[in-house]
C-alpha positions as CSV (number, residue, x, y, z in Angstrom):
1,M,87.3,95.9,107.1
2,P,87.1,96.0,103.3
3,C,90.7,97.0,102.8
4,D,91.8,93.9,104.7
5,T,90.1,91.7,102.0
6,R,91.9,93.0,99.0
7,L,94.3,90.2,98.9
8,K,97.5,90.0,96.8
9,P,98.2,86.7,94.9
10,K,98.7,83.8,97.2
11,Q,98.1,86.0,100.3
12,T,96.0,84.9,103.3
13,L,93.5,87.1,105.0
14,Q,95.7,87.1,108.1
15,Q,98.8,88.3,106.1
16,R,96.8,91.1,104.6
17,A,95.4,92.2,107.9
18,A,98.9,92.3,109.3
19,E,100.0,94.4,106.3
20,V,97.2,96.9,106.8
21,R,97.9,97.2,110.5
22,K,101.6,97.8,109.8
23,A,100.9,100.4,107.1
24,V,98.3,102.3,109.3
25,D,100.6,102.2,112.3
26,A,103.3,103.8,110.1
27,L,100.8,106.4,108.9
28,A,99.8,107.3,112.4
29,L,103.5,107.9,113.3
30,K,103.8,110.1,110.2
31,V,100.7,112.0,111.2
32,L,102.1,112.6,114.6
33,K,105.4,113.8,113.2
34,R,103.4,116.0,110.7
35,Q,105.1,114.4,107.8
36,V,101.6,113.4,106.6
37,R,98.6,115.8,107.0
38,P,95.0,114.8,107.1
39,V,92.8,117.0,104.8
40,V,89.0,117.2,105.0
41,D,87.0,118.3,102.0
42,R,84.9,121.3,102.9
43,A,82.1,120.3,100.5
44,T,81.7,116.6,101.1
45,G,83.5,115.9,104.3
46,A,85.7,113.2,102.7
47,I,89.3,112.8,104.0
48,A,92.7,112.3,102.4
49,F,96.2,112.1,103.8
50,Q,98.4,114.6,102.1
51,G,102.0,113.2,101.8
52,W,101.1,109.5,102.2
53,N,102.7,108.0,99.1
54,E,101.7,104.9,97.1
55,T,104.6,102.7,98.4
56,D,103.7,103.5,102.0
57,R,100.0,103.0,101.6
58,D,100.3,99.5,100.2
59,G,96.9,99.6,98.4
60,I,95.0,101.0,101.4
61,T,92.5,103.8,100.7
62,D,92.4,107.0,102.7
63,A,88.9,106.0,103.9
64,C,90.1,102.6,105.2
65,A,93.1,104.2,106.9
66,Y,90.8,106.8,108.5
67,R,88.5,104.1,109.9
68,R,91.4,102.2,111.3
69,L,92.9,105.3,112.9
70,K,89.6,106.1,114.6
71,V,89.3,102.5,116.0
72,Q,92.9,102.6,117.3
73,G,92.0,105.6,119.4
74,N,95.4,107.2,119.8
75,A,94.6,110.5,121.4
76,L,97.3,112.5,119.6
77,V,96.3,111.1,116.2
78,Q,92.6,111.9,117.1
79,A,93.7,115.5,117.8
80,E,95.3,115.8,114.4
81,L,92.1,114.4,112.8
82,A,90.1,116.9,114.8
83,R,92.4,119.7,113.7
84,A,91.8,118.8,110.0
85,E,88.1,118.9,110.7
86,A,88.4,122.3,112.3
87,M,90.4,123.7,109.4
88,A,87.7,122.4,107.0
89,G,84.9,123.8,109.2
90,R,83.1,120.4,109.2
91,P,83.5,116.9,110.5
92,V,84.5,113.9,108.4
93,N,81.4,112.6,106.7
94,T,81.3,108.8,106.9
95,K,78.5,108.7,104.3
96,A,80.8,110.4,101.8
97,L,83.5,107.8,102.6
98,A,81.1,105.0,102.1
99,Q,80.0,106.5,98.8
100,G,83.6,106.4,97.6
101,V,84.4,110.2,97.6
102,H,88.2,110.3,97.5
103,S,91.2,112.3,96.4
104,H,94.2,111.2,94.2
105,D,96.3,114.2,95.0
106,G,96.2,114.6,98.8
107,G,93.0,116.6,99.0
108,V,93.6,119.2,96.3
109,S,90.7,117.8,94.1
110,W,88.0,115.3,95.0
111,H,86.3,112.5,93.0
112,H,82.9,111.0,93.7
113,G,83.9,107.4,93.0
114,H,84.8,105.6,89.8
């Protein structure tokens, strides 16, 4: 995944992949405990994780985290993602994610890439 390839200085691809897995696993746990809430934009279908702070995310975008969570397939996390989609009245739009639609404030406002 693209977020696996954003290496820090003197970091191997394997080390970055392990960091991403660890951060997304921690995110999944916080979603399950409802400490972090997935938010889907009604207009674009982009997703953000409200309450996921900069130190926890370790340079991982919401889009990348969403893709990894979908691949992991944890049924309870999937239910929380489906709940966010239901509250928005639309599914997550993977095309919007690919185009770079994102939020810097946990889903309060949305940006169409920069």
